[in-house]
C-alpha positions, 0 to 999 in steps of 0.5 A: 802575160799581164793584163792592163789592170795589173800593169796599172797596179804595178805602176801605182805601186812603183810610184809609191815605192819611189815616193817612199824611198825619197822620203826615207832618203830625205829623212836620213839626210835631214837627220830625222832617221839616224838608225841610232834608236830601235824605232828607226830600225822599225822604219827600215824593216817596214820599208823592206817589207814594202819593197818585197811586196813591190818586187813580188808584184811582178811575179806573184800577185797573190803574195804581193797582195798579202804582203802589201796588206800585212805592211798596211796593218804593220804601219797602222800598228806602229803608227798607233802604238809606237810612233804615238808621241812623234805625231806620225798619224798621217803615215797610216792615212797615206798607207791605206790606199796600198791596202786597196792595191793589195786587195786588187792584186789578190783580185787579179790573182783570183781572176786568172788562177782559178780552176774555173773562170769565176763569174762576176758575182763570185768576183764581187764576193771575193773582193768584198770578202778581202776588203771586209777582212782587211777593215776588220783587222784594222778595226781590231787594231 
């Protein structure tokens, strides 16, 4: 059974998925996304990675959190190194909240799938450790 916080996280991820899909469709209609160059295929791959994380949020919260955090790192890498001349810098800023949502999915998994129920102190240590690792990865990029 899903907790209230899990349902809220799934709803937020669903809203982002709808906005992301709408942006991809509009870009394709306007001709900004044509799949004639390799960078456009990278955008599609990033979209598919995000959708897989969204789909797993209903069944496997641990993998959903990991995939959303990997997607966030991939968006930052593509934005900083591959899309540099296209001025897509807002993409990485808009992707950052999903890193936190991914960490919160991991936190939900940690709260419910531990052999012993973790104390509040252990929960805080876990979430801070996950966020520290995420920010360290983004800083190294």
